[in-house]
C-alpha positions as CSV (number, residue, x, y, z in Angstrom):
1,L,14.6,-25.1,-4.9
2,E,16.1,-22.3,-2.9
3,Q,17.5,-20.4,-6.2
4,R,14.4,-19.5,-8.7
5,A,14.1,-17.9,-11.8
6,V,10.4,-17.0,-14.3
7,V,11.3,-16.0,-17.9
8,L,8.8,-13.8,-19.1
9,A,8.6,-14.2,-22.6
10,A,6.0,-13.0,-26.0
11,D,7.4,-15.7,-28.2
12,R,9.3,-19.2,-28.4
13,E,12.1,-17.1,-29.4
14,S,12.6,-14.3,-26.5
15,A,12.1,-17.6,-24.2
16,A,14.9,-19.5,-25.4
17,E,17.2,-16.4,-24.9
18,G,15.8,-15.9,-21.5
19,L,16.6,-19.6,-20.9
20,G,20.2,-19.3,-21.9
21,S,20.6,-16.3,-19.6
22,V,19.1,-17.9,-16.5
23,G,21.7,-21.2,-17.1
24,A,24.6,-18.5,-17.9
25,G,23.8,-16.7,-14.8
26,V,23.7,-13.3,-16.5
27,A,21.3,-10.7,-16.1
28,S,18.7,-10.3,-18.8
29,S,15.7,-8.3,-19.6
30,G,12.1,-10.3,-19.3
31,V,14.1,-12.7,-16.7
32,V,13.5,-12.5,-12.8
33,T,16.0,-14.5,-10.2
34,G,16.6,-14.5,-6.8
35,G,17.0,-16.6,-3.6
36,V,14.3,-17.6,-1.0
37,V,13.5,-15.6,1.5
38,P,12.3,-17.7,4.9
39,G,9.1,-16.4,6.4
40,D,5.2,-15.5,5.5
41,V,3.4,-13.2,3.0
42,V,2.0,-10.1,3.8
43,F,-0.4,-7.5,1.7
44,V,0.4,-4.0,2.6
45,F,-2.1,-1.2,1.7
46,P,-0.4,2.1,1.9
47,G,-2.1,5.6,2.4
48,Q,-2.4,8.6,-0.1
49,G,0.3,9.0,-2.6
50,S,0.8,6.1,-4.6
51,Q,-1.9,7.2,-7.5
52,W,-1.4,8.2,-10.7
53,V,-3.3,9.0,-13.9
54,G,-4.7,6.1,-16.2
55,M,-3.8,3.6,-12.7
56,G,-5.7,0.5,-13.2
57,R,-7.1,0.9,-17.0
58,E,-4.4,-1.5,-18.8
59,L,-4.5,-4.0,-16.0
60,A,-8.7,-4.4,-16.2
61,G,-8.4,-4.8,-20.1
62,W,-6.1,-7.7,-19.1
63,S,-7.5,-9.4,-15.9
64,G,-10.7,-10.2,-15.6
65,V,-10.3,-10.9,-12.0
66,F,-9.3,-7.3,-11.5
67,R,-11.9,-6.1,-13.7
68,E,-14.8,-7.8,-12.2
69,A,-13.2,-6.6,-8.1
70,L,-13.1,-2.9,-9.6
71,A,-17.2,-3.3,-10.7
72,E,-17.5,-4.5,-7.5
73,C,-16.3,-1.7,-5.7
74,E,-17.5,0.5,-7.9
75,V,-21.2,-0.8,-7.1
76,A,-20.2,-0.8,-3.4
77,L,-19.4,3.3,-3.7
78,E,-22.2,4.3,-5.7
79,P,-24.3,5.7,-2.6
80,W,-21.8,7.4,-1.3
81,V,-20.1,9.2,-4.5
82,E,-21.3,11.7,-7.5
83,W,-18.9,10.2,-10.2
84,S,-18.4,6.6,-11.6
85,L,-15.4,5.0,-10.8
86,W,-14.8,3.3,-13.9
87,E,-14.4,6.8,-15.5
88,V,-12.0,8.6,-13.2
89,I,-9.7,5.7,-13.9
90,E,-10.4,5.7,-17.9
91,S,-11.2,9.5,-18.1
92,G,-7.3,10.3,-17.5
93,D,-9.0,13.6,-15.7
94,E,-5.9,14.6,-13.6
95,G,-7.9,17.3,-11.8
96,L,-10.6,15.1,-10.7
97,L,-7.9,12.5,-9.2
98,G,-6.6,15.5,-7.2
99,R,-9.4,15.6,-5.2
100,V,-9.1,13.5,-2.4
101,D,-12.9,13.1,-2.0
102,V,-12.2,11.2,-5.5
103,V,-8.7,9.7,-4.7
104,Q,-9.1,8.3,-1.9
105,P,-12.1,5.9,-2.8
106,V,-10.3,5.1,-6.4
107,L,-7.2,4.3,-4.3
108,W,-9.3,1.8,-1.9
109,A,-11.0,0.4,-5.0
110,V,-7.3,-0.4,-7.0
111,M,-6.0,-2.3,-4.0
112,V,-8.8,-4.0,-3.0
113,S,-8.8,-5.2,-6.8
114,L,-5.1,-5.9,-6.6
115,A,-5.4,-8.0,-3.7
116,R,-8.0,-10.0,-5.3
117,L,-5.9,-10.3,-8.6
118,W,-2.9,-11.7,-6.4
119,R,-5.4,-14.1,-4.4
120,G,-6.5,-15.2,-8.1
121,C,-2.8,-16.3,-8.9
122,G,-2.3,-18.1,-5.7
123,V,-0.8,-15.5,-3.2
124,V,-2.1,-16.0,-0.4
125,P,-1.5,-13.1,2.5
126,S,-0.9,-14.9,6.5
127,A,-1.4,-11.2,7.6
128,V,-2.3,-7.8,6.1
129,V,-1.0,-3.9,7.3
130,G,-2.6,-0.7,6.3
131,H,-0.9,2.6,6.2
132,S,-3.7,5.6,7.0
133,Q,-6.3,5.7,4.3
134,G,-5.1,2.1,3.3
135,E,-6.1,0.5,6.4
136,I,-9.7,0.7,5.4
137,A,-8.3,-1.6,2.1
138,A,-6.5,-3.9,4.5
139,A,-9.8,-4.5,6.6
140,V,-11.9,-5.4,3.9
141,V,-9.3,-7.7,2.6
142,A,-8.8,-9.4,5.8
143,G,-12.6,-9.7,6.5
144,G,-12.9,-7.4,9.0
145,L,-15.5,-5.1,7.1
146,S,-18.1,-5.5,4.1
147,L,-17.2,-4.3,0.7
148,E,-20.1,-2.3,1.2
149,D,-18.9,-0.4,5.1
150,G,-15.3,-0.4,3.5
151,A,-16.8,2.0,0.8
152,R,-19.1,3.8,3.1
153,V,-15.9,4.8,5.1
154,V,-13.5,5.4,2.4
155,A,-15.9,7.6,0.9
156,L,-17.8,9.6,3.9
157,R,-14.7,10.2,5.9
158,S,-12.7,11.7,2.7
159,R,-15.6,14.2,2.0
160,A,-15.2,15.1,5.8
161,I,-11.5,15.9,5.3
162,L,-12.2,18.6,2.7
163,A,-13.4,20.8,5.6
164,L,-9.8,20.7,6.4
165,A,-8.6,21.8,2.9
166,G,-6.4,24.7,3.1
167,G,-5.7,25.1,6.8
168,G,-2.1,22.5,6.7
169,G,0.0,20.6,5.2
170,M,2.1,17.7,5.3
171,V,5.8,17.1,4.8
172,S,8.3,14.4,4.7
173,V,11.9,14.3,6.7
174,A,14.5,11.9,6.6
175,G,15.0,11.1,9.8
176,G,14.2,8.9,12.5
177,R,11.1,10.0,15.2
178,G,13.6,10.9,17.9
179,V,15.1,13.2,15.2
180,V,12.1,14.7,14.4
181,E,10.2,15.1,17.3
182,G,13.4,17.4,18.1
183,L,13.1,19.6,15.4
184,V,8.8,19.4,15.7
185,A,9.7,20.7,19.6
186,G,10.1,24.0,19.0
187,F,7.0,24.8,17.3
188,G,4.8,24.9,20.1
189,G,2.0,22.2,19.2
190,R,1.5,23.6,16.0
191,L,2.9,20.4,14.2
192,S,2.6,16.8,15.0
193,V,5.0,13.6,13.9
194,A,2.1,12.0,11.6
195,A,3.8,8.8,10.4
196,V,7.0,6.9,11.8
197,N,7.7,5.0,8.4
198,G,11.0,3.9,9.2
199,P,14.1,4.3,10.9
200,G,15.1,7.3,8.8
201,S,11.4,7.8,7.4
202,T,8.7,9.9,9.2
203,V,6.3,12.1,8.0
204,V,5.1,15.2,10.0
205,S,1.7,17.6,9.4
206,G,0.4,20.5,11.0
207,E,-0.2,24.4,10.4
208,S,1.4,26.2,7.0
209,G,3.3,28.7,8.3
210,A,4.7,26.0,10.9
211,L,5.9,23.7,7.7
212,E,7.2,26.4,6.3
213,G,9.6,27.0,9.4
214,L,10.4,23.2,9.4
215,L,11.2,23.3,6.2
216,E,13.7,26.3,7.0
217,L,15.2,24.4,10.0
218,C,15.8,21.3,8.3
219,G,17.9,23.2,5.2
220,V,20.0,24.6,8.1
221,R,20.5,21.8,9.7
222,G,21.3,19.9,6.6
223,V,18.3,16.8,7.2
224,R,16.8,16.5,3.8
225,V,12.9,17.3,3.6
226,R,10.0,16.8,1.0
227,R,6.6,18.4,0.9
228,I,4.0,16.4,0.4
229,P,1.2,17.7,-2.5
230,V,-1.4,18.0,0.1
231,D,-3.2,21.2,1.7
232,Y,-5.0,19.4,5.0
233,A,-2.9,17.7,7.8
234,S,-4.1,14.3,8.5
235,H,-2.8,12.9,12.1
236,S,-2.6,16.2,13.5
237,V,-4.8,18.4,16.2
238,Q,-6.7,19.7,13.0
239,V,-8.6,16.4,12.6
240,E,-10.3,17.4,15.8
241,G,-12.4,19.3,13.6
242,V,-14.1,16.8,11.8
243,R,-14.7,14.3,14.9
244,E,-18.0,14.8,15.2
245,R,-19.2,14.2,11.7
246,V,-16.9,11.3,11.1
247,L,-18.4,9.8,14.1
248,A,-22.1,10.6,13.0
249,E,-21.7,9.5,9.7
250,L,-19.7,6.1,10.2
251,A,-22.3,5.1,13.1
252,E,-23.6,2.1,10.9
253,V,-20.4,0.7,10.1
254,A,-20.4,-3.0,11.5
255,P,-17.0,-4.7,11.7
256,R,-16.3,-8.2,12.2
257,S,-13.6,-10.3,13.7
258,S,-11.7,-11.1,10.5
259,G,-9.9,-14.7,9.4
260,V,-6.5,-13.1,8.3
261,P,-5.0,-11.3,11.3
262,L,-4.4,-7.2,10.7
263,Y,-1.8,-5.7,12.3
264,S,-2.7,-2.4,13.3
265,T,-0.6,1.1,12.8
266,V,-2.8,2.7,15.0
267,T,-2.0,0.3,17.8
268,G,0.9,-0.8,16.8
269,A,0.0,-4.8,17.2
270,A,-2.3,-7.0,15.8
271,I,-5.9,-6.4,16.8
272,D,-9.2,-8.3,16.2
273,T,-11.0,-6.4,13.5
274,A,-14.5,-5.9,15.4
275,S,-13.0,-3.3,17.1
276,M,-12.8,-0.8,14.0
277,D,-15.9,1.0,14.5
278,A,-16.4,4.6,14.0
279,G,-13.9,5.7,16.6
280,Y,-11.4,3.7,15.2
281,W,-11.9,5.2,11.7
282,F,-11.8,8.6,13.5
283,E,-8.4,7.6,15.4
284,N,-7.4,6.1,12.0
285,L,-7.1,9.5,10.7
286,R,-6.1,11.5,13.6
287,S,-3.3,9.6,15.2
288,T,0.0,9.0,14.3
289,V,0.6,5.8,11.7
290,R,3.2,3.8,13.7
291,F,4.0,1.4,10.5
292,E,8.0,0.9,11.6
293,E,6.1,-0.5,15.1
294,V,4.4,-2.5,13.2
295,T,6.8,-3.6,10.4
296,R,9.1,-4.8,13.4
297,A,5.9,-6.9,15.0
298,L,5.6,-8.6,11.9
299,L,8.9,-9.2,11.3
300,A,9.9,-10.5,14.6
301,D,6.2,-13.0,13.8
302,G,8.5,-14.5,10.9
303,R,6.6,-12.7,7.9
304,S,9.0,-11.7,5.5
305,V,7.5,-11.3,2.3
306,F,6.0,-7.8,1.6
307,V,3.5,-7.7,-1.1
308,E,2.7,-3.7,-1.5
309,C,-1.2,-3.9,-3.5
310,S,-0.9,-0.6,-4.7
311,P,-0.7,1.5,-8.4
312,H,3.2,2.3,-7.2
313,P,5.4,1.2,-4.1
314,V,5.8,4.0,-1.7
315,L,6.3,2.0,1.6
316,A,9.4,0.2,0.3
317,V,12.1,2.0,1.8
318,G,10.7,2.1,4.8
319,V,10.1,-1.9,5.2
320,E,13.5,-2.5,3.9
321,E,15.1,0.0,6.2
322,T,13.3,-1.3,9.5
323,A,14.1,-4.9,8.3
324,E,17.6,-4.2,8.0
325,A,17.7,-2.4,11.2
326,A,16.5,-5.4,13.1
327,G,18.7,-7.7,11.3
328,V,16.2,-9.3,9.2
329,D,16.0,-10.8,6.1
330,A,13.0,-9.5,3.8
331,V,11.5,-8.5,0.5
332,V,9.2,-6.2,-0.7
333,V,7.5,-6.9,-4.0
334,G,5.2,-3.4,-5.6
335,S,2.2,-4.8,-8.0
336,L,2.4,-1.9,-10.8
337,R,4.3,1.1,-11.4
338,R,4.1,4.6,-12.5
339,G,3.0,4.3,-16.1
340,E,3.7,0.6,-16.0
341,G,0.1,-0.6,-15.3
342,G,-0.5,-3.9,-17.4
343,E,0.0,-7.6,-18.1
344,E,4.0,-7.6,-17.9
345,R,4.7,-5.1,-14.8
346,F,2.2,-7.7,-12.9
347,L,3.5,-10.8,-14.1
348,T,6.7,-9.5,-13.3
349,A,5.8,-8.7,-9.9
350,L,3.9,-12.2,-9.6
351,G,7.6,-13.8,-10.6
352,E,9.4,-11.6,-8.3
353,A,7.1,-13.1,-5.4
354,W,7.9,-16.4,-6.3
355,V,11.4,-16.3,-6.3
356,A,11.2,-14.8,-2.4
357,G,9.3,-18.0,-1.5
358,A,5.9,-17.0,-1.9
359,G,3.5,-19.6,-3.3
360,V,1.8,-18.7,-7.1
361,D,-0.8,-20.7,-9.0
362,W,1.1,-20.7,-12.2
363,S,-2.0,-22.1,-13.9
364,S,-3.5,-19.0,-13.2
365,V,-1.8,-16.9,-16.0
366,V,-0.2,-20.4,-18.0
367,P,-3.9,-22.2,-18.0
368,T,-2.0,-24.9,-20.4
369,G,1.1,-26.6,-21.1
370,R,3.3,-29.1,-20.0
371,R,5.4,-29.0,-16.9
372,V,8.8,-30.9,-17.0
373,E,11.2,-31.6,-14.8
374,L,14.4,-29.8,-14.0
375,P,17.7,-31.7,-14.2
376,A,19.4,-32.7,-11.1
377,Y,22.1,-30.4,-9.9
378,A,25.3,-31.7,-11.0
379,F,27.4,-32.1,-7.6
C-alpha cells in the first residue's frame, strides 16, 4: 500500500487514540504517516559534527543489538586508543569528546552500531555513502574493511590530525561550489573548497587568518556563513603535513571488494572497495568531499530513501536540496537526534523509513502479537 502509517504507543489507550487520528486523517504525536517513495535504501554516514554528549547511552540500554555492536567496536579500538569507548559514552565528559582523536573513533563506533541496528530491524541498504571520516564507517558496513581495519584507520588517522591542530579551521557557506570558488579565489591558495554537500551548501577550509577574511567578505556580500568548531583544516593543502605518517601507519590495512556498493565521495562514483588502501584514506582526508555529486549519482541509479546512520542528522539538507535540483522525489530519515537518543526516537525513525517504502521486519521490535488484515478501500 502506497499510503502508510505507524502508531507508536505505550499502552492500549494511546494506541487507540493514535489509530483514531489515522482514521480521521489528522496529525497526532506518536503517529507517523507518509507515502512510498519509489527507490532503494541508501545508508549515509556523515563526517564529524553529529556528535553530542551521551549519544548512544540510552539506546544501548534498550537495544541488545546496538549494545553488542558497540562492544565489538570497543574491542577493535583497544589496540589503538588509551581510553574506553563505553566510558566515553557513559561519562558525559564534554572535554574528552571535544578531542578529535576521541570524537572520530567514538562517532565511527556509534555509526557502525546504528547500521547494525537498522539491519537487525530488516532495513538493508542497496548502497552506502560516507562523508569525510564517515566513509570509514561506510567501508566497514559495506564489507570493504574488516571491523579491525576500520578501527585502525579511524584511530590512527584522527591521532595524526592532532599535528594539524591550531593551524587552521573550517567554515560552512550557504552557496554552491561555483559561488564559493569565486569567494575563495582572492586568497592566494590559502583556502580550499573542502566539501560540496548540496547546491546551496559548501564547506571551506584553510588558514585561520584567511578564514576571517572570508567571513568578512561573506558579510559584505550578504552570504550566510557559519564557523565550524574545529581548529584544523581537513581537505586542504595543510593535510600534506601528515601524508607520510598516515601512509606509514595505515600501510597494513587490507581492503577487499564489498558485497554492498559503496559510492565514494573521493572519486564521485561507485568504486571497488579493494582500492581503499592507505593511499585512499590519505586522499579521503586531503581532497574535496564530493557529496553532492555522489548524491546525484545515487538518485540517478534509483536510490531515493536515504537513512542517515548517525547520532544527529546533518546531511539531510544537502540531500534534499540535491534531489529537488535533480527533480527527483527522495526522503531522508535520521536515526537519533541531539538529546533524543532512546527507544522512542529510533522507533519513530523506523516508522519514517517504513512509510517511505523501506522494508522493515516489525517482528524485531514487536516479537509477539496477532497480524490482522486491513479492510478494503471503499471505492
